[in-house]
C-alpha positions as CSV (number, residue, x, y, z in Angstrom):
1,M,83.0,-10.5,-8.4
2,T,83.3,-14.1,-9.0
3,R,82.5,-15.1,-12.5
4,I,81.0,-18.4,-13.4
5,A,82.3,-20.0,-16.4
6,K,80.1,-21.2,-19.1
7,N,79.7,-24.9,-19.0
8,R,81.4,-26.9,-22.0
9,R,79.2,-30.0,-21.9
10,R,81.3,-31.8,-19.3
11,G,80.9,-35.4,-18.2
12,P,80.8,-38.6,-20.0
13,G,79.1,-39.0,-23.2
14,R,76.8,-41.9,-24.3
15,P,78.7,-45.0,-25.5
16,R,78.5,-45.7,-29.2
17,G,76.0,-48.3,-28.8
18,A,73.5,-45.8,-27.4
19,L,71.1,-45.7,-30.3
20,A,71.1,-49.3,-30.6
21,G,70.4,-49.5,-26.9
22,I,67.4,-47.1,-27.3
23,A,66.1,-49.3,-30.1
24,L,66.3,-52.4,-28.1
25,L,64.5,-50.7,-25.3
26,L,61.9,-49.6,-27.5
27,G,61.3,-53.0,-29.1
28,A,61.2,-54.8,-25.8
29,S,59.3,-52.5,-23.6
30,A,55.9,-53.3,-24.8
31,C,56.1,-57.1,-23.7
32,N,57.9,-56.3,-20.3
33,S,55.1,-56.6,-17.6
34,T,57.4,-55.2,-14.8
35,A,58.6,-52.2,-16.9
36,E,58.7,-48.7,-15.6
37,D,55.9,-46.4,-17.0
38,L,58.4,-44.0,-18.8
39,L,62.0,-43.9,-19.7
40,I,63.7,-40.7,-21.0
41,M,66.8,-42.0,-22.9
42,G,70.2,-40.2,-23.5
43,G,69.6,-36.8,-22.4
44,M,72.1,-34.4,-20.9
45,T,70.7,-34.5,-17.3
46,F,71.1,-31.8,-14.7
47,D,70.6,-33.0,-11.0
48,G,69.4,-29.8,-9.5
49,A,72.4,-29.6,-7.2
50,G,74.7,-27.7,-9.6
51,G,76.6,-30.5,-10.6
52,A,78.1,-31.0,-14.0
53,P,75.5,-32.3,-16.4
54,V,75.7,-36.0,-17.5
55,V,74.3,-38.0,-20.4
56,Q,72.0,-40.3,-18.6
57,D,68.6,-42.1,-18.7
58,V,65.8,-41.3,-16.2
59,A,62.9,-43.7,-15.6
60,L,59.6,-42.8,-14.0
61,S,56.9,-44.9,-12.4
62,G,53.7,-43.5,-11.2
63,D,54.7,-40.1,-9.7
64,E,58.2,-40.8,-8.8
65,I,61.7,-40.9,-10.5
66,T,62.6,-44.5,-10.1
67,F,66.0,-44.5,-11.8
68,V,68.7,-42.2,-13.1
69,G,71.8,-43.8,-15.1
70,D,72.5,-46.1,-17.8
71,A,69.5,-48.0,-18.5
72,V,70.9,-50.3,-21.1
73,S,73.6,-51.5,-18.6
74,A,71.1,-51.7,-15.7
75,G,68.4,-53.7,-17.8
76,V,65.9,-50.9,-17.1
77,R,62.8,-51.0,-19.3
78,A,59.7,-49.1,-19.7
79,R,56.2,-49.2,-21.3
80,D,56.9,-45.7,-23.0
81,T,60.1,-44.6,-24.1
82,I,61.3,-41.1,-25.6
83,S,64.5,-40.2,-26.9
84,A,66.1,-37.2,-25.4
85,L,69.5,-37.2,-27.5
86,G,70.8,-33.6,-27.7
87,L,68.3,-32.5,-25.2
88,W,68.5,-31.2,-21.5
89,V,66.7,-33.1,-18.9
90,T,66.1,-31.2,-15.7
91,P,63.9,-31.2,-12.6
92,G,60.7,-29.3,-13.0
93,F,61.2,-25.5,-12.4
94,I,59.9,-24.0,-9.3
95,D,58.6,-20.4,-9.7
96,M,59.4,-18.8,-6.3
97,H,57.1,-15.7,-6.6
98,S,54.0,-16.4,-8.8
99,H,50.6,-15.0,-9.4
100,A,49.4,-18.0,-11.6
101,E,45.7,-17.8,-11.7
102,L,45.2,-21.5,-11.0
103,A,42.0,-20.9,-9.1
104,E,40.5,-19.2,-12.2
105,P,39.0,-21.0,-15.2
106,W,41.4,-19.3,-17.7
107,G,44.6,-20.0,-15.4
108,R,43.8,-23.6,-14.1
109,D,46.1,-25.3,-16.7
110,G,49.1,-23.2,-16.0
111,A,49.8,-23.2,-19.8
112,P,52.1,-19.9,-19.9
113,F,54.2,-21.7,-17.1
114,L,54.4,-25.1,-18.4
115,Y,55.6,-23.9,-21.8
116,Q,58.7,-22.7,-19.6
117,G,59.3,-26.0,-17.8
118,I,57.5,-24.8,-14.6
119,T,56.0,-27.4,-12.6
120,T,55.5,-25.7,-9.1
121,A,54.2,-22.1,-8.4
122,V,54.6,-20.4,-5.0
123,L,51.5,-18.4,-4.5
124,G,49.9,-16.2,-1.8
125,V,52.6,-13.6,-2.3
126,D,52.8,-9.8,-1.7
127,G,50.9,-10.0,1.4
128,G,47.8,-11.1,-0.7
129,G,47.3,-14.8,0.6
130,E,43.9,-15.4,2.2
131,P,44.2,-17.2,5.6
132,E,42.0,-20.2,4.5
133,I,44.6,-22.5,3.3
134,R,42.6,-25.8,3.6
135,E,39.8,-24.4,1.5
136,Q,41.9,-23.3,-1.1
137,F,43.6,-26.7,-1.3
138,V,40.3,-28.5,-1.5
139,A,39.3,-26.1,-4.4
140,F,42.6,-27.0,-6.2
141,A,41.8,-30.8,-5.8
142,D,38.1,-30.5,-6.9
143,S,38.9,-28.4,-9.9
144,G,42.3,-29.9,-10.8
145,I,45.3,-27.8,-11.6
146,G,48.1,-28.0,-14.1
147,L,50.9,-27.1,-11.6
148,N,51.8,-27.9,-8.2
149,A,50.9,-24.9,-5.7
150,T,52.3,-23.9,-2.4
151,L,50.6,-21.1,-0.4
152,Y,51.6,-18.3,2.0
153,V,49.3,-16.5,4.2
154,G,49.5,-12.8,3.6
155,H,50.2,-10.0,6.0
156,G,48.0,-7.5,3.9
157,A,45.1,-10.1,3.8
158,V,45.2,-10.6,7.7
159,R,45.7,-6.9,8.4
160,R,42.7,-6.2,6.1
161,R,40.6,-8.6,7.9
162,V,41.0,-7.0,11.3
163,L,41.8,-3.4,10.4
164,G,40.4,-2.7,6.9
165,Q,42.4,-0.1,5.2
166,E,43.0,2.0,8.4
167,D,46.4,3.7,8.7
168,R,47.1,2.8,12.4
169,A,48.6,0.4,14.6
170,P,46.6,-2.6,15.8
171,T,45.4,-2.6,19.4
172,G,46.7,-5.4,21.5
173,A,43.4,-7.4,21.1
174,E,43.5,-6.8,17.2
175,L,47.3,-8.0,17.0
176,E,46.0,-11.1,18.8
177,R,43.3,-11.6,16.2
178,M,45.9,-11.3,13.5
179,K,48.1,-13.6,15.2
180,S,45.3,-16.0,15.4
181,L,44.6,-15.9,11.7
182,V,48.2,-16.5,10.9
183,R,48.5,-19.5,13.4
184,A,45.5,-21.1,11.9
185,A,46.8,-20.8,8.3
186,M,50.1,-22.1,9.4
187,G,48.4,-25.2,10.9
188,E,46.5,-25.6,7.7
189,G,49.9,-26.1,5.6
190,A,50.8,-22.3,4.7
191,F,54.5,-22.0,4.1
192,G,54.9,-18.8,6.0
193,L,53.9,-15.3,5.9
194,S,54.2,-13.0,2.9
195,S,54.2,-9.2,3.1
196,G,53.5,-6.3,0.7
197,L,54.9,-3.5,2.7
198,F,55.1,-1.4,-0.5
199,Y,51.3,-1.8,-0.8
200,T,48.3,-0.9,1.3
201,P,47.3,-1.8,3.8
202,G,50.9,-3.4,4.5
203,Y,52.3,0.0,4.1
204,F,50.5,1.3,7.1
205,A,52.1,-1.5,9.5
206,E,55.2,-0.7,11.8
207,T,58.0,-3.0,11.5
208,E,57.2,-4.5,15.0
209,E,53.8,-5.6,14.0
210,V,55.3,-7.9,11.1
211,I,58.0,-9.2,13.4
212,E,55.1,-10.3,16.0
213,L,53.5,-12.2,13.2
214,T,56.6,-13.7,11.9
215,R,57.2,-15.2,15.4
216,V,54.1,-17.1,15.2
217,V,55.4,-18.4,11.7
218,A,58.7,-19.4,13.4
219,E,56.9,-21.6,15.8
220,Y,56.1,-23.7,12.5
221,G,59.6,-23.5,10.8
222,G,58.0,-21.1,8.4
223,I,59.3,-18.5,5.8
224,Y,59.1,-14.6,5.7
225,D,58.4,-13.8,2.0
226,T,58.5,-10.1,1.4
227,H,57.9,-7.5,-1.3
228,D,59.9,-5.1,0.8
229,R,58.8,-1.4,1.7
230,D,61.0,0.4,-0.7
231,L,62.9,-1.0,-3.5
232,G,64.4,2.4,-4.3
233,A,61.4,4.2,-6.4
234,S,59.2,4.9,-3.6
235,Y,57.6,8.2,-2.8
236,N,58.7,9.4,0.6
237,G,60.0,6.0,1.2
238,I,62.7,4.8,3.7
239,G,65.3,4.1,1.0
240,Y,66.8,1.0,-1.0
241,L,69.3,-0.2,1.7
242,A,66.9,0.8,4.7
243,S,64.3,-1.4,3.2
244,I,66.5,-4.4,2.8
245,Q,67.6,-4.0,6.2
246,E,64.0,-3.9,7.5
247,G,63.3,-7.2,5.6
248,I,66.3,-8.9,7.3
249,R,65.4,-7.5,10.6
250,I,61.8,-9.0,10.5
251,G,63.0,-12.5,9.8
252,E,65.9,-12.3,12.2
253,E,64.1,-11.0,15.1
254,G,60.9,-13.1,14.2
255,G,63.1,-16.4,13.9
256,T,62.3,-17.3,10.2
257,R,64.0,-17.8,6.9
258,V,63.8,-14.6,4.6
259,I,63.2,-14.4,0.8
260,F,63.1,-11.0,-0.9
261,S,60.6,-11.1,-3.8
262,H,61.6,-10.1,-7.2
263,F,65.0,-8.6,-5.7
264,N,66.5,-5.7,-7.4
265,A,67.2,-1.8,-7.1
266,Q,64.4,0.2,-8.9
267,G,64.9,3.6,-10.5
268,A,67.6,5.4,-12.5
269,A,68.9,6.7,-9.3
270,N,69.9,3.1,-8.3
271,Y,71.4,1.9,-11.5
272,G,74.7,0.2,-10.6
273,R,73.8,-0.2,-6.8
274,A,73.0,-3.9,-6.8
275,A,76.2,-4.8,-4.9
276,E,75.1,-2.5,-2.0
277,G,72.0,-4.4,-1.5
278,A,73.8,-7.8,-2.0
279,A,76.2,-7.0,0.5
280,L,73.5,-6.4,3.2
281,I,72.2,-10.1,2.4
282,E,75.7,-11.4,2.7
283,E,76.4,-9.9,6.0
284,A,73.2,-11.2,7.4
285,R,74.0,-14.8,6.0
286,T,77.4,-14.4,7.6
287,R,75.9,-14.0,11.0
288,G,73.6,-17.0,10.6
289,V,70.3,-15.5,8.9
290,D,69.0,-17.7,5.9
291,V,68.4,-14.9,3.7
292,Q,67.8,-15.5,0.0
293,A,66.1,-13.7,-3.0
294,A,64.3,-14.4,-6.4
295,Q,64.5,-12.5,-9.6
296,H,63.2,-12.3,-13.1
297,V,65.4,-10.5,-15.9
298,Y,63.0,-8.1,-17.3
299,T,63.5,-4.3,-16.9
300,A,59.8,-3.6,-16.3
301,T,57.6,-4.0,-13.3
302,Q,53.9,-4.7,-13.2
303,S,51.8,-3.4,-10.2
304,N,48.9,-1.1,-9.9
305,L,48.2,2.6,-10.6
306,R,47.0,3.3,-7.0
307,A,50.4,2.1,-5.8
308,Y,52.2,4.1,-8.5
309,G,50.2,7.2,-8.9
310,I,48.9,8.4,-5.7
311,P,50.5,8.5,-2.1
312,R,49.6,6.0,0.5
313,W,47.9,8.4,2.7
314,A,45.4,9.0,-0.2
315,A,44.3,5.5,-0.1
316,A,43.9,5.2,3.6
317,G,40.6,4.1,4.9
318,G,39.6,2.3,1.4
319,D,38.1,3.4,-1.9
320,E,35.2,5.2,-0.6
321,A,37.4,7.5,1.7
322,M,40.0,7.8,-1.3
323,R,37.1,9.1,-3.7
324,A,36.0,11.6,-0.9
325,R,39.5,13.1,-0.8
326,F,39.5,13.4,-4.7
327,E,36.4,15.5,-4.3
328,N,38.1,18.1,-1.9
329,P,39.7,20.8,-4.0
330,D,42.5,21.4,-1.3
331,T,43.4,17.7,-1.3
332,A,43.2,17.5,-5.2
333,A,45.6,20.4,-5.5
334,L,48.2,18.6,-3.1
335,L,47.7,15.4,-5.2
336,D,48.3,17.3,-8.4
337,V,51.8,18.0,-7.1
338,Q,52.5,14.6,-5.4
339,T,51.3,12.4,-8.2
340,M,53.8,14.0,-10.6
341,E,56.6,13.8,-8.1
342,M,55.8,10.1,-7.8
343,L,55.6,9.6,-11.6
344,E,58.9,11.5,-12.0
345,I,60.8,8.9,-9.8
346,R,59.6,6.1,-12.2
347,G,60.5,7.9,-15.5
348,G,57.3,9.9,-16.0
349,P,53.9,9.0,-17.2
350,E,55.2,7.8,-20.5
351,K,56.8,4.8,-18.7
352,I,53.4,3.8,-17.0
353,H,51.8,1.4,-19.4
354,F,48.3,0.0,-18.8
355,S,47.6,-3.7,-18.8
356,D,44.0,-3.6,-17.9
357,P,40.8,-5.1,-19.3
358,R,39.1,-1.7,-20.0
359,P,39.7,-1.0,-23.8
360,E,40.2,2.7,-23.1
361,L,43.1,2.0,-21.1
362,N,44.7,-1.5,-22.3
363,G,48.0,-1.1,-24.3
364,K,48.3,2.6,-23.8
365,N,50.5,4.5,-21.5
366,L,49.4,7.1,-19.0
367,A,50.7,10.2,-20.8
368,Q,48.6,8.9,-24.0
369,V,45.3,8.5,-22.0
370,A,45.8,12.0,-20.5
371,E,46.3,13.5,-24.1
372,E,43.2,11.5,-25.3
373,W,40.9,12.7,-22.5
374,G,42.3,16.2,-22.6
375,L,43.2,16.3,-19.0
376,P,46.5,16.9,-16.8
377,V,48.0,13.7,-15.8
378,P,47.1,13.8,-12.1
379,Q,43.4,14.3,-12.9
380,T,43.6,11.4,-15.3
381,V,45.1,9.1,-12.5
382,R,42.2,10.2,-10.2
383,R,39.5,9.6,-12.8
384,I,40.9,6.1,-13.8
385,L,40.9,5.3,-9.9
386,R,37.2,6.4,-9.3
387,G,36.3,3.6,-11.6
388,G,38.7,1.1,-9.9
389,N,42.3,0.3,-9.7
390,A,44.1,-0.5,-12.9
391,A,46.9,-2.8,-13.6
392,V,50.1,-1.1,-15.0
393,M,53.7,-1.9,-16.1
394,N,56.6,0.6,-15.3
395,R,59.0,0.3,-18.3
396,D,62.9,0.6,-17.8
397,L,62.7,0.6,-13.9
398,Y,65.3,-2.0,-13.7
399,D,68.8,-1.6,-14.5
400,P,70.2,-4.8,-16.8
401,Q,73.7,-4.5,-15.1
402,N,72.2,-4.8,-11.5
403,T,70.1,-7.7,-12.6
404,R,73.2,-9.6,-14.2
405,Y,75.1,-8.9,-11.1
406,L,72.5,-10.3,-8.9
407,A,72.2,-13.5,-11.0
408,L,75.7,-14.4,-10.2
409,Q,74.9,-14.8,-6.3
410,D,74.4,-18.2,-5.2
411,W,71.4,-17.2,-3.1
412,M,69.5,-16.0,-6.0
413,M,66.5,-18.1,-7.1
414,T,64.2,-17.5,-10.2
415,C,60.6,-16.2,-10.4
416,T,58.1,-14.9,-12.9
417,D,56.1,-12.8,-10.9
418,G,53.5,-13.3,-13.4
419,R,49.9,-13.4,-13.3
420,T,47.9,-15.5,-15.9
421,P,45.9,-12.7,-17.9
422,S,42.3,-13.0,-18.0
423,P,40.7,-13.5,-21.6
424,E,39.8,-9.7,-21.7
425,T,43.4,-8.5,-21.3
426,V,45.0,-8.2,-24.4
427,I,48.4,-6.4,-23.1
428,T,50.2,-7.8,-20.1
429,H,53.6,-8.0,-18.9
430,P,55.5,-10.8,-20.9
431,R,57.1,-12.5,-17.7
432,P,54.4,-15.0,-17.0
433,F,55.1,-16.3,-20.6
434,G,58.8,-16.0,-20.8
435,A,60.8,-15.4,-17.5
436,F,62.6,-18.7,-17.1
437,S,63.2,-19.2,-20.8
438,K,64.5,-15.7,-21.0
439,K,67.0,-16.3,-18.1
440,I,68.4,-19.3,-19.9
441,R,68.4,-17.9,-23.2
442,D,70.1,-14.4,-22.3
443,Y,72.5,-15.4,-19.5
444,V,73.5,-19.0,-20.6
445,L,73.0,-19.6,-24.3
446,D,73.5,-16.0,-25.8
447,E,75.5,-14.2,-23.2
448,G,77.5,-17.3,-21.9
449,F,78.5,-15.8,-18.6
450,L,76.5,-18.4,-16.4
451,A,76.9,-22.1,-16.6
452,P,73.8,-23.8,-17.4
453,E,73.9,-26.1,-14.3
454,F,74.2,-22.9,-12.0
455,V,71.0,-21.4,-13.7
456,I,69.1,-24.7,-13.6
457,R,69.9,-25.0,-9.8
458,S,68.5,-21.4,-9.2
459,M,65.2,-22.9,-10.6
460,T,65.2,-26.1,-8.9
461,G,67.3,-27.5,-6.1
462,L,68.1,-24.3,-4.5
463,A,64.3,-23.4,-4.4
464,A,63.3,-26.8,-3.0
465,D,65.9,-26.5,-0.3
466,F,64.7,-23.2,0.8
467,L,61.2,-24.1,0.9
468,G,62.0,-27.3,2.7
469,V,60.4,-29.5,0.1
470,G,62.4,-32.5,0.2
471,D,60.9,-34.6,-2.6
472,R,61.1,-32.1,-5.5
473,G,63.8,-30.0,-7.2
474,Y,66.2,-32.8,-7.9
475,L,66.7,-35.5,-10.5
476,R,67.2,-38.6,-8.3
477,P,65.3,-41.8,-7.5
478,G,62.7,-41.3,-4.9
479,M,61.9,-37.6,-5.9
480,K,58.5,-36.8,-7.4
481,A,58.5,-36.9,-11.1
482,D,58.4,-33.3,-11.9
483,V,60.6,-33.4,-15.0
484,A,61.3,-31.0,-17.9
485,V,63.0,-31.8,-21.2
486,L,64.4,-28.9,-23.0
487,D,66.1,-28.3,-26.4
488,P,69.0,-26.0,-25.8
489,A,69.0,-25.0,-29.4
490,R,65.4,-23.8,-29.4
491,I,65.0,-22.3,-26.0
492,R,63.7,-18.7,-26.2
493,D,61.3,-16.4,-24.9
494,R,58.9,-15.0,-27.5
495,A,56.7,-12.8,-25.5
496,T,57.3,-9.1,-26.0
497,Y,55.8,-6.0,-24.4
498,E,54.1,-5.5,-27.9
499,E,52.9,-9.2,-28.1
500,P,53.1,-10.3,-24.6
501,Q,51.0,-13.7,-24.7
502,L,53.3,-15.6,-27.0
503,P,54.4,-18.9,-25.3
504,A,58.0,-19.7,-24.8
505,E,59.8,-22.2,-27.2
506,G,62.1,-25.0,-26.6
507,T,60.4,-27.0,-23.8
508,V,59.8,-30.3,-25.3
509,H,58.2,-32.3,-22.7
510,V,56.9,-31.6,-19.2
511,L,55.7,-34.0,-16.6
512,V,53.8,-33.0,-13.6
513,N,53.8,-35.9,-10.9
514,G,54.7,-38.4,-13.6
515,V,52.1,-37.3,-16.1
516,F,52.8,-35.4,-19.3
517,A,51.4,-31.9,-19.2
518,L,53.2,-31.0,-22.3
519,R,54.4,-33.6,-24.8
520,D,56.3,-32.9,-28.1
521,G,55.6,-29.2,-27.3
522,T,51.8,-29.5,-27.1
523,L,49.8,-29.2,-24.1
524,T,47.9,-32.4,-23.1
525,G,45.2,-30.9,-20.9
526,A,46.3,-33.0,-17.9
527,L,45.7,-31.3,-14.6
528,E,48.1,-33.4,-12.3
529,G,49.2,-30.7,-10.0
530,R,48.8,-30.8,-6.5
531,A,48.5,-28.5,-3.5
532,I,51.8,-28.9,-1.6
533,P,51.2,-28.3,2.3
534,R,54.3,-27.1,4.2
535,P,56.4,-30.2,5.4
536,A,56.3,-30.8,9.1
537,S,59.0,-29.3,11.0
538,P,61.8,-31.5,12.1
């Protein structure tokens, strides 16, 4: 395993006259009619390409970066100048797998993400992206959004439109309808197809069905983004390695790039096995398949009780069919056994914590709810699901050593996998509030086993390159002015499982398309994010 040395502040420092130069520009900028809009002076700049950080100035005009270098020597002036001495200046971060609720009033400003330096969210993930891409883009423009947004069309959403929750293969005509929905979404600017083969109805699809849809995506140069079928903690699943092989096969035969969402091995049985999964990705890359992945560095997942608490066959046909099965004594007796088998894989009901608006659930674990209700755990699961699915966290499912190993890979990007909590939700996963800041704090600043430029690249240029977005992800003239200014002495995640909605610290300024969304650590209320359609294929 290659170890990446901690960066030691390489590159030239600011000349002794830097402070005088900043003062000169501050004094002169107000009367310069041809000045840039903003000059960020004296920061340690990270280019997004993984190069060593360099003390430089960055100028912005409108929504573009116009200058990176020594502003004093070049005579660059600005109407507004801020000092970044002792701070990091980076491209805005790209959240490669996000559930940011930008379409909802409570999530429109993207606040939890901005506090981490995130300026772009990749949405429509886990197979859930609805196919009306243009309609969603128009809604973003009409309401305003605090982050930039890209969209996938979801395999699960498309399958649900055509087959509902049925556990069967589509007919030829139904498959053509699914293809038409995907083709229309790609034509409206979707970046590709996302799948949630772990969830229903995606779970009911055979591999070949998904390959047929990715072939449509390939016509547009798109991406296959997958929450794969079995990360290692699935009941009667195909297994950790077989699931990775299936995801690679879908992209390889379909002709698309592949990204594994929140890639890691789940469950105590797979502790220490990250290298095996990584080897499959390396093998595919060696034979020319563009396979990459994203990660967050928490040990807990967040999903839903139906996915964790009842086998997939019990949910086939939709909620009404599921509830009818619950009332059948023989079926209920089988579920009593299989629910406990499923939960055992995940560490038991004590490890399943609710992050659900219902006050009788929120903040408790499944074992506690069962005890309070005086019911066996399987009956508790069914009682909850009769009233609707519930958001849950599965604590301690990821091995920290697996996560560290994967962070070393040069194809590993970064994500929050985070959903903006509604006002009614008190307890949620801390990851939408801290994932990026935690990775920097833990792996760079505290443990020191990754260089800052390597981690920053995983959050910026590497992501932009994979998406094919040519005007973001780098700190260069001509790029869109998505910029973050961070204080390395103060970067930290504050959100915990007990207090999950505390914003991250250490992000001083964030600009989205050249406008301050965060200035001096305070949200400005600006909604300057844009919907980003898939770039035209070359």
